[in-house]
N, CA, C and O atoms as a CHARMM CRD file, in Angstrom:
* protein
*
  216
    1    1 MET  N      5.82400  13.90500 -11.64400 PROA 1      0.00000
    2    1 MET  CA     6.80400  12.88000 -11.41800 PROA 1      0.00000
    3    1 MET  C      6.39200  12.03900 -10.22100 PROA 1      0.00000
    4    1 MET  O      5.98400  12.57500  -9.19100 PROA 1      0.00000
    5    2 THR  N      6.49600  10.72800 -10.35400 PROA 2      0.00000
    6    2 THR  CA     6.21000   9.84200  -9.23100 PROA 2      0.00000
    7    2 THR  C      7.48500   9.12400  -8.81800 PROA 2      0.00000
    8    2 THR  O      8.34300   8.81100  -9.64400 PROA 2      0.00000
    9    3 VAL  N      7.58200   8.87800  -7.53800 PROA 3      0.00000
   10    3 VAL  CA     8.75000   8.19500  -6.99900 PROA 3      0.00000
   11    3 VAL  C      8.26800   6.92500  -6.31600 PROA 3      0.00000
   12    3 VAL  O      7.42200   6.97200  -5.42200 PROA 3      0.00000
   13    4 ASP  N      8.80800   5.79700  -6.74000 PROA 4      0.00000
   14    4 ASP  CA     8.44700   4.51400  -6.14200 PROA 4      0.00000
   15    4 ASP  C      9.69600   3.86000  -5.57800 PROA 4      0.00000
   16    4 ASP  O     10.81600   4.24800  -5.91100 PROA 4      0.00000
   17    5 GLY  N      9.50000   2.87800  -4.73500 PROA 5      0.00000
   18    5 GLY  CA    10.63600   2.12200  -4.22900 PROA 5      0.00000
   19    5 GLY  C     10.78800   2.23700  -2.73000 PROA 5      0.00000
   20    5 GLY  O      9.95700   2.81200  -2.02900 PROA 5      0.00000
   21    6 THR  N     11.86900   1.67400  -2.27700 PROA 6      0.00000
   22    6 THR  CA    12.17900   1.63500  -0.85800 PROA 6      0.00000
   23    6 THR  C     13.02900   2.83600  -0.47900 PROA 6      0.00000
   24    6 THR  O     13.89100   3.27300  -1.24100 PROA 6      0.00000
   25    7 VAL  N     12.76800   3.36400   0.72000 PROA 7      0.00000
   26    7 VAL  CA    13.51800   4.51800   1.21400 PROA 7      0.00000
   27    7 VAL  C     14.34500   4.07500   2.41400 PROA 7      0.00000
   28    7 VAL  O     13.83300   3.40100   3.30900 PROA 7      0.00000
   29    8 LEU  N     15.61900   4.44800   2.43700 PROA 8      0.00000
   30    8 LEU  CA    16.47300   4.20900   3.60000 PROA 8      0.00000
   31    8 LEU  C     16.56200   5.51000   4.38800 PROA 8      0.00000
   32    8 LEU  O     16.98100   6.54200   3.86300 PROA 8      0.00000
   33    9 VAL  N     16.16300   5.44500   5.65000 PROA 9      0.00000
   34    9 VAL  CA    16.22900   6.61600   6.52400 PROA 9      0.00000
   35    9 VAL  C     17.37300   6.40100   7.50500 PROA 9      0.00000
   36    9 VAL  O     17.38300   5.42800   8.25900 PROA 9      0.00000
   37   10 LEU  N     18.32700   7.31100   7.48900 PROA 10     0.00000
   38   10 LEU  CA    19.44600   7.23900   8.43100 PROA 10     0.00000
   39   10 LEU  C     19.03200   7.89400   9.74000 PROA 10     0.00000
   40   10 LEU  O     18.38900   8.94300   9.73600 PROA 10     0.00000
   41   11 GLY  N     19.39500   7.28500  10.85100 PROA 11     0.00000
   42   11 GLY  CA    19.01800   7.84700  12.14800 PROA 11     0.00000
   43   11 GLY  C     17.53100   7.69800  12.40400 PROA 11     0.00000
   44   11 GLY  O     16.87100   8.64500  12.83200 PROA 11     0.00000
   45   12 GLY  N     17.00500   6.51400  12.14300 PROA 12     0.00000
   46   12 GLY  CA    15.56700   6.27600  12.21700 PROA 12     0.00000
   47   12 GLY  C     14.92800   6.50500  13.57000 PROA 12     0.00000
   48   12 GLY  O     13.71300   6.68800  13.64700 PROA 12     0.00000
   49   13 THR  N     15.70800   6.50200  14.63900 PROA 13     0.00000
   50   13 THR  CA    15.12400   6.74200  15.96100 PROA 13     0.00000
   51   13 THR  C     15.39800   8.15000  16.47000 PROA 13     0.00000
   52   13 THR  O     14.99100   8.50200  17.57700 PROA 13     0.00000
   53   14 GLY  N     16.07300   8.94300  15.68000 PROA 14     0.00000
   54   14 GLY  CA    16.34400  10.32700  16.06600 PROA 14     0.00000
   55   14 GLY  C     15.14900  11.22400  15.79600 PROA 14     0.00000
   56   14 GLY  O     14.12400  10.77400  15.28600 PROA 14     0.00000
   57   15 ARG  N     15.28600  12.47700  16.13600 PROA 15     0.00000
   58   15 ARG  CA    14.19100  13.43100  15.97600 PROA 15     0.00000
   59   15 ARG  C     13.81900  13.62300  14.50800 PROA 15     0.00000
   60   15 ARG  O     12.65300  13.47800  14.14400 PROA 15     0.00000
   61   16 GLN  N     14.78400  13.94400  13.67300 PROA 16     0.00000
   62   16 GLN  CA    14.52000  14.18500  12.24500 PROA 16     0.00000
   63   16 GLN  C     14.21800  12.88000  11.50800 PROA 16     0.00000
   64   16 GLN  O     13.23200  12.77700  10.77900 PROA 16     0.00000
   65   17 GLY  N     15.09000  11.88500  11.71200 PROA 17     0.00000
   66   17 GLY  CA    14.92100  10.61700  11.01100 PROA 17     0.00000
   67   17 GLY  C     13.64400   9.89900  11.40200 PROA 17     0.00000
   68   17 GLY  O     12.97000   9.31300  10.55600 PROA 17     0.00000
   69   18 GLY  N     13.31300   9.94300  12.67800 PROA 18     0.00000
   70   18 GLY  CA    12.09200   9.29800  13.14800 PROA 18     0.00000
   71   18 GLY  C     10.84500   9.93600  12.55800 PROA 18     0.00000
   72   18 GLY  O      9.92000   9.23900  12.14100 PROA 18     0.00000
   73   19 ALA  N     10.82400  11.25100  12.52400 PROA 19     0.00000
   74   19 ALA  CA     9.67600  11.95700  11.94500 PROA 19     0.00000
   75   19 ALA  C      9.55700  11.65500  10.45400 PROA 19     0.00000
   76   19 ALA  O      8.45800  11.46800   9.93200 PROA 19     0.00000
   77   20 THR  N     10.69400  11.61100   9.78400 PROA 20     0.00000
   78   20 THR  CA    10.69600  11.30900   8.35200 PROA 20     0.00000
   79   20 THR  C     10.20600   9.89000   8.10600 PROA 20     0.00000
   80   20 THR  O      9.37100   9.66400   7.22900 PROA 20     0.00000
   81   21 ALA  N     10.71500   8.94000   8.86800 PROA 21     0.00000
   82   21 ALA  CA    10.31800   7.53800   8.70400 PROA 21     0.00000
   83   21 ALA  C      8.82500   7.36400   8.94200 PROA 21     0.00000
   84   21 ALA  O      8.15100   6.68700   8.16600 PROA 21     0.00000
   85   22 ARG  N      8.30100   7.96200  10.00100 PROA 22     0.00000
   86   22 ARG  CA     6.87000   7.83300  10.29700 PROA 22     0.00000
   87   22 ARG  C      6.01300   8.47000   9.20800 PROA 22     0.00000
   88   22 ARG  O      4.98300   7.91500   8.82500 PROA 22     0.00000
   89   23 ALA  N      6.43100   9.62500   8.71200 PROA 23     0.00000
   90   23 ALA  CA     5.67100  10.29500   7.64900 PROA 23     0.00000
   91   23 ALA  C      5.64700   9.44200   6.38100 PROA 23     0.00000
   92   23 ALA  O      4.61200   9.33500   5.72300 PROA 23     0.00000
   93   24 LEU  N      6.77500   8.84100   6.04300 PROA 24     0.00000
   94   24 LEU  CA     6.83000   7.98300   4.85500 PROA 24     0.00000
   95   24 LEU  C      5.96900   6.74000   5.03500 PROA 24     0.00000
   96   24 LEU  O      5.26800   6.33100   4.10900 PROA 24     0.00000
   97   25 LEU  N      6.01500   6.13700   6.21700 PROA 25     0.00000
   98   25 LEU  CA     5.18800   4.96400   6.48600 PROA 25     0.00000
   99   25 LEU  C      3.70500   5.30300   6.38800 PROA 25     0.00000
  100   25 LEU  O      2.92200   4.51500   5.85600 PROA 25     0.00000
  101   26 GLU  N      3.31700   6.46400   6.89500 PROA 26     0.00000
  102   26 GLU  CA     1.92100   6.89300   6.82100 PROA 26     0.00000
  103   26 GLU  C      1.46000   7.06800   5.38000 PROA 26     0.00000
  104   26 GLU  O      0.27200   6.94100   5.08200 PROA 26     0.00000
  105   27 ARG  N      2.39700   7.35700   4.49200 PROA 27     0.00000
  106   27 ARG  CA     2.08200   7.53500   3.07300 PROA 27     0.00000
  107   27 ARG  C      2.21000   6.23000   2.29000 PROA 27     0.00000
  108   27 ARG  O      2.11700   6.21700   1.06200 PROA 27     0.00000
  109   28 GLY  N      2.42200   5.13900   3.01600 PROA 28     0.00000
  110   28 GLY  CA     2.45700   3.83600   2.37700 PROA 28     0.00000
  111   28 GLY  C      3.77600   3.43800   1.75000 PROA 28     0.00000
  112   28 GLY  O      3.83300   2.47400   0.98700 PROA 28     0.00000
  113   29 ARG  N      4.83100   4.16000   2.05800 PROA 29     0.00000
  114   29 ARG  CA     6.15100   3.84100   1.49200 PROA 29     0.00000
  115   29 ARG  C      6.79900   2.70100   2.26800 PROA 29     0.00000
  116   29 ARG  O      6.48900   2.47800   3.43800 PROA 29     0.00000
  117   30 VAL  N      7.69800   1.98400   1.60700 PROA 30     0.00000
  118   30 VAL  CA     8.50500   0.95400   2.26200 PROA 30     0.00000
  119   30 VAL  C      9.71800   1.66600   2.84900 PROA 30     0.00000
  120   30 VAL  O     10.46500   2.33300   2.13300 PROA 30     0.00000
  121   31 VAL  N      9.90900   1.51700   4.16200 PROA 31     0.00000
  122   31 VAL  CA    10.98400   2.23200   4.85300 PROA 31     0.00000
  123   31 VAL  C     11.93800   1.24400   5.51000 PROA 31     0.00000
  124   31 VAL  O     11.52100   0.36600   6.26700 PROA 31     0.00000
  125   32 HSD  N     13.20600   1.39800   5.21400 PROA 32     0.00000
  126   32 HSD  CA    14.27500   0.71000   5.93800 PROA 32     0.00000
  127   32 HSD  C     14.93500   1.79300   6.78100 PROA 32     0.00000
  128   32 HSD  O     15.34900   2.82900   6.26000 PROA 32     0.00000
  129   33 ALA  N     15.03100   1.55300   8.07800 PROA 33     0.00000
  130   33 ALA  CA    15.55400   2.57100   8.98900 PROA 33     0.00000
  131   33 ALA  C     16.84800   2.09300   9.63400 PROA 33     0.00000
  132   33 ALA  O     16.88700   1.03700  10.26500 PROA 33     0.00000
  133   34 LEU  N     17.89600   2.87300   9.47100 PROA 34     0.00000
  134   34 LEU  CA    19.16900   2.58500  10.11900 PROA 34     0.00000
  135   34 LEU  C     19.07500   3.05300  11.57000 PROA 34     0.00000
  136   34 LEU  O     18.84600   4.23300  11.83600 PROA 34     0.00000
  137   35 VAL  N     19.25100   2.12300  12.49900 PROA 35     0.00000
  138   35 VAL  CA    19.15000   2.44900  13.92500 PROA 35     0.00000
  139   35 VAL  C     20.39000   1.94400  14.65500 PROA 35     0.00000
  140   35 VAL  O     21.03300   0.98800  14.22200 PROA 35     0.00000
  141   36 ARG  N     20.71100   2.58500  15.74400 PROA 36     0.00000
  142   36 ARG  CA    21.88600   2.20100  16.53100 PROA 36     0.00000
  143   36 ARG  C     21.60300   0.95300  17.36800 PROA 36     0.00000
  144   36 ARG  O     22.41900   0.03200  17.41500 PROA 36     0.00000
  145   37 ASP  N     20.44100   0.92800  18.02800 PROA 37     0.00000
  146   37 ASP  CA    20.09300  -0.19000  18.90800 PROA 37     0.00000
  147   37 ASP  C     18.68300  -0.66900  18.57400 PROA 37     0.00000
  148   37 ASP  O     17.71000  -0.02300  18.96400 PROA 37     0.00000
  149   38 PRO  N     18.55200  -1.78600  17.86100 PROA 38     0.00000
  150   38 PRO  CA    17.22300  -2.26700  17.47500 PROA 38     0.00000
  151   38 PRO  C     16.36000  -2.71000  18.65700 PROA 38     0.00000
  152   38 PRO  O     15.16300  -2.94400  18.49300 PROA 38     0.00000
  153   39 ARG  N     16.95600  -2.82600  19.84300 PROA 39     0.00000
  154   39 ARG  CA    16.18900  -3.20500  21.03200 PROA 39     0.00000
  155   39 ARG  C     15.62200  -1.99500  21.76900 PROA 39     0.00000
  156   39 ARG  O     14.83400  -2.15500  22.70100 PROA 39     0.00000
  157   40 ALA  N     16.01200  -0.79700  21.36700 PROA 40     0.00000
  158   40 ALA  CA    15.52700   0.42500  22.02400 PROA 40     0.00000
  159   40 ALA  C     14.02700   0.59400  21.77700 PROA 40     0.00000
  160   40 ALA  O     13.49800   0.14700  20.76000 PROA 40     0.00000
  161   41 ASP  N     13.36400   1.23900  22.71500 PROA 41     0.00000
  162   41 ASP  CA    11.91600   1.44200  22.59800 PROA 41     0.00000
  163   41 ASP  C     11.53800   2.15300  21.30800 PROA 41     0.00000
  164   41 ASP  O     10.57700   1.76800  20.64300 PROA 41     0.00000
  165   42 ALA  N     12.28900   3.18800  20.95300 PROA 42     0.00000
  166   42 ALA  CA    11.97400   3.94600  19.73800 PROA 42     0.00000
  167   42 ALA  C     12.12200   3.07300  18.49400 PROA 42     0.00000
  168   42 ALA  O     11.33300   3.18700  17.55600 PROA 42     0.00000
  169   43 ALA  N     13.12300   2.21000  18.48500 PROA 43     0.00000
  170   43 ALA  CA    13.33400   1.31800  17.34400 PROA 43     0.00000
  171   43 ALA  C     12.21500   0.28700  17.25800 PROA 43     0.00000
  172   43 ALA  O     11.72200  -0.01100  16.17000 PROA 43     0.00000
  173   44 ARG  N     11.82400  -0.24600  18.38000 PROA 44     0.00000
  174   44 ARG  CA    10.72700  -1.23000  18.38900 PROA 44     0.00000
  175   44 ARG  C      9.42400  -0.59900  17.91200 PROA 44     0.00000
  176   44 ARG  O      8.66200  -1.22500  17.17500 PROA 44     0.00000
  177   45 ALA  N      9.16900   0.62300  18.32400 PROA 45     0.00000
  178   45 ALA  CA     7.95500   1.31700  17.88600 PROA 45     0.00000
  179   45 ALA  C      7.97800   1.54300  16.38000 PROA 45     0.00000
  180   45 ALA  O      6.95500   1.40900  15.70800 PROA 45     0.00000
  181   46 LEU  N      9.13200   1.88100  15.86200 PROA 46     0.00000
  182   46 LEU  CA     9.27000   2.09900  14.42600 PROA 46     0.00000
  183   46 LEU  C      9.03300   0.79400  13.66700 PROA 46     0.00000
  184   46 LEU  O      8.37400   0.79000  12.62700 PROA 46     0.00000
  185   47 ALA  N      9.56400  -0.30200  14.18200 PROA 47     0.00000
  186   47 ALA  CA     9.35300  -1.60800  13.55300 PROA 47     0.00000
  187   47 ALA  C      7.87700  -1.99500  13.59200 PROA 47     0.00000
  188   47 ALA  O      7.34700  -2.53100  12.61900 PROA 47     0.00000
  189   48 GLU  N      7.21900  -1.72300  14.71000 PROA 48     0.00000
  190   48 GLU  CA     5.79100  -2.02500  14.82600 PROA 48     0.00000
  191   48 GLU  C      4.96300  -1.19800  13.85700 PROA 48     0.00000
  192   48 GLU  O      3.89000  -1.62400  13.42900 PROA 48     0.00000
  193   49 ALA  N      5.45800  -0.01900  13.51100 PROA 49     0.00000
  194   49 ALA  CA     4.75800   0.84400  12.54900 PROA 49     0.00000
  195   49 ALA  C      4.96700   0.35900  11.11600 PROA 49     0.00000
  196   49 ALA  O      4.29600   0.82000  10.19300 PROA 49     0.00000
  197   50 GLY  N      5.91800  -0.59100  10.93600 PROA 50     0.00000
  198   50 GLY  CA     6.10400  -1.16000   9.61000 PROA 50     0.00000
  199   50 GLY  C      7.47100  -0.99000   8.99600 PROA 50     0.00000
  200   50 GLY  O      7.71100  -1.46700   7.88700 PROA 50     0.00000
  201   51 ALA  N      8.37000  -0.32500   9.68600 PROA 51     0.00000
  202   51 ALA  CA     9.71400  -0.12300   9.13700 PROA 51     0.00000
  203   51 ALA  C     10.55200  -1.38700   9.29900 PROA 51     0.00000
  204   51 ALA  O     10.35800  -2.16700  10.23200 PROA 51     0.00000
  205   52 VAL  N     11.47400  -1.56800   8.38200 PROA 52     0.00000
  206   52 VAL  CA    12.46200  -2.63700   8.48200 PROA 52     0.00000
  207   52 VAL  C     13.69800  -2.01800   9.12600 PROA 52     0.00000
  208   52 VAL  O     14.24500  -1.04200   8.61000 PROA 52     0.00000
  209   53 LEU  N     14.13700  -2.57500  10.23800 PROA 53     0.00000
  210   53 LEU  CA    15.29700  -2.02100  10.93900 PROA 53     0.00000
  211   53 LEU  C     16.58700  -2.57600  10.35000 PROA 53     0.00000
  212   53 LEU  O     16.70600  -3.77200  10.08600 PROA 53     0.00000
  213   54 VAL  N     17.54000  -1.68800  10.15300 PROA 54     0.00000
  214   54 VAL  CA    18.84600  -2.06500   9.60500 PROA 54     0.00000
  215   54 VAL  C     19.90200  -1.71300  10.63600 PROA 54     0.00000
  216   54 VAL  O     21.09000  -1.93700  10.40400 PROA 54     0.00000
């Protein structure tokens, strides 16, 4: 079975969500990450890695 499409990660700057988002990005997935503060360093790093911040 293959899974395609965009993934929404809740808590994208948290410990679990951040690790999940980075792992998905490394595998070439499209990631939308729900973050509390898009100006936070962790959120900016996630965006630079390719995630779309929500």
